N, C-alpha and C positions, 0 to 999 in steps of 0.2 A: 308492533302488534297488528295483526290483520284486522280487517273490518269485522269479521265474524267474532274474533276474540274480543274486540272492543265492545261489541253488542252484548256478548255474554257477560263480560265484566260489569258493564253498565247495568244490566238487568239484575245481576247479583246484588249490587249495591242498592238499587232501587227497591228490590223485593225486601231487603233487610230493613230499609228505612221506612218504606211506605206500604208494604204488602202488595198482593197481587192486583187488587182493584186500583190502588193508587199508582200503579206502575203502568202508565199509558205507553202505547207505541211511540207517541211523539216525545215523551220524556226520555224514553230509552234512546231514541235517535239523537236527541239533543245531547244527552250525556255521553254517548258514544262518538259524537261527531260524524254521524252517518245519515245518509238520506233514506227515505222510505223505500226506494228501489233497492238499495243495498240490503236493507233489513229483510225484505221479502225475497231477495235473491238467495240469501243464506238460510232463511227459516220460513216455514210454511205460515207462520203467524205468531202472535203473542204466546199462545200455549206452547208451541214448539220451542220458542226461545226461552220461555220460563223453565221448561223442563231441562233444557241444556244448562241453564244457570243453576237450577236446584241440584242437578247431578254434580256439577262442578263444586258447589258449596259442600255438598255431602261428602264428596271425595276428599276435599281438603280437610274436613273435620275428621274423617277417618284417619288420614295420613298423620295429622297432628297428634291425635290420641294414640295411634299406634307407635309413633316415635317415642312417646313418653312411657307407655305401658310395656313396651318391649325393651326398655332401657335396662341399665344395670341396677342392681340393688335388690333388696328384699321386696316381697309383695307389698308390704305396708309402704315402703319407700316409693314404689312405683305408683301406688294409688295416691299417696301424698303428693308426688310430683304432678300427677294428673290434676288433682284438685287445686294445687297452688300455681299451676302454670299461668303465664301471663294471658289475660283476657281483657277485652273491651267490655267490662261488666255492665256499664250503663247502656250500651247498645243492645245487650242481650245476645243470645246465641242465634246465629243466622239460620240454623236448622230448627232449633226449638221454637223460634218465633213463627216459623211457618205453620206450626201446629195450631196456632191461634188464628190462622187465616182461613175463614170459612170457604173461600174459593179454592184454596189449595187442598184443604181437607175434603172438599166436596168432589174433587176430581181424582178418580182412581189413579190416573196416569201421573199427576203431580204429587199425590200423596205417597205413592210407592217408594221413591228414593228417600223420603223423609222417614217413613216407617222402617225401611230396611236399614238405614243408618243408625237409628235409635236401637233397633234390635241387635245390630252388630255391636254397638257400644256396650249394651248390657251383657251380651255373650262374652265379649272380650274382657270386661271387668270381672265377670263371674269366673273366667279362667284364671285371672290373676289371684282372686280370692281363694280359689281352689288350691292354687300353688301354695299360698300362705297356710292354708289348713293342712295340706299334705306335709309341709315342712315343720309344722308345729308352731310356726311363728304366730299365726292367728288361732285363737282357741275360743271355745264356747259353742253355744248352739247356733252356729252361723250356717245359713243356707246360702250358697254362693249366688244363686239367681236372685234371691230376695235382697241380699246386700248390694248386689250390682244395681238393682232397681233403685235402692235407697241412695246410692251414690249419684246416679243420674238425676233422680228427683231432687236431691240436695243442690246440685249444680243448677238445674233448670229453675227450681224455686228460688235459689239465691239470686239469679238474674232478675226474676220478677220482683223480689223484695228490694233489690238495689235500684231498679228502675222506678219503683213506686216511691222510694224515699229520695231518689235523686243523688244517692251516695253509695259508693262501693262497700261501705262498712257492713251493710246487711248481708251481702254475699260473703264477705270475709268471716263474719260471725258464724254463718251457717257452716262454712267449710271447717272452721276451727272446732266447732261443736262435733261434727262428724268425725274429724280426725281424733279428737279426744276419746270418743266412744270406741274407735277402732284401734287405738294405740296398744301395741303389744305390752302386756303387763310383765314386769320383771319381778322376780321373787325376792 
């Protein structure tokens, strides 16, 4: 792994664990095994490096979600696979946690990839829900965009509940509840 890659990966981890303010250049350099000169050779400063890390994290989140949502099976099965996929629930969502960081949200540049990723996820989920409505698999007064926002809110809220309780059960309960509400009814 190149020095710039090590710096990005170290920053991603530190942002997830500590947030923007808690991620000092010194901590990044130590975690990456890189010197100050190397960091400033590859990046203009902490904001530039944080942006690269956030973009990488957002890209990975999109790729992971896309691999599940574009998989085989019914719309419900793909939403279920998205909700039940393996996650480090107690650490929370690396993108979602950034929304609670006032320094990230206060910077248009750092906030943009977070906002774009959550918008993309809601749009992608809405598309899957629409497929389920079009096929007749999902029925009822469902608005795809509203349901997509509910799915994202359940996941993000589930992370918060799990972290607050110190146990993944709260996340699992929220997901099971949503899946029960979405479950196609058989006659």
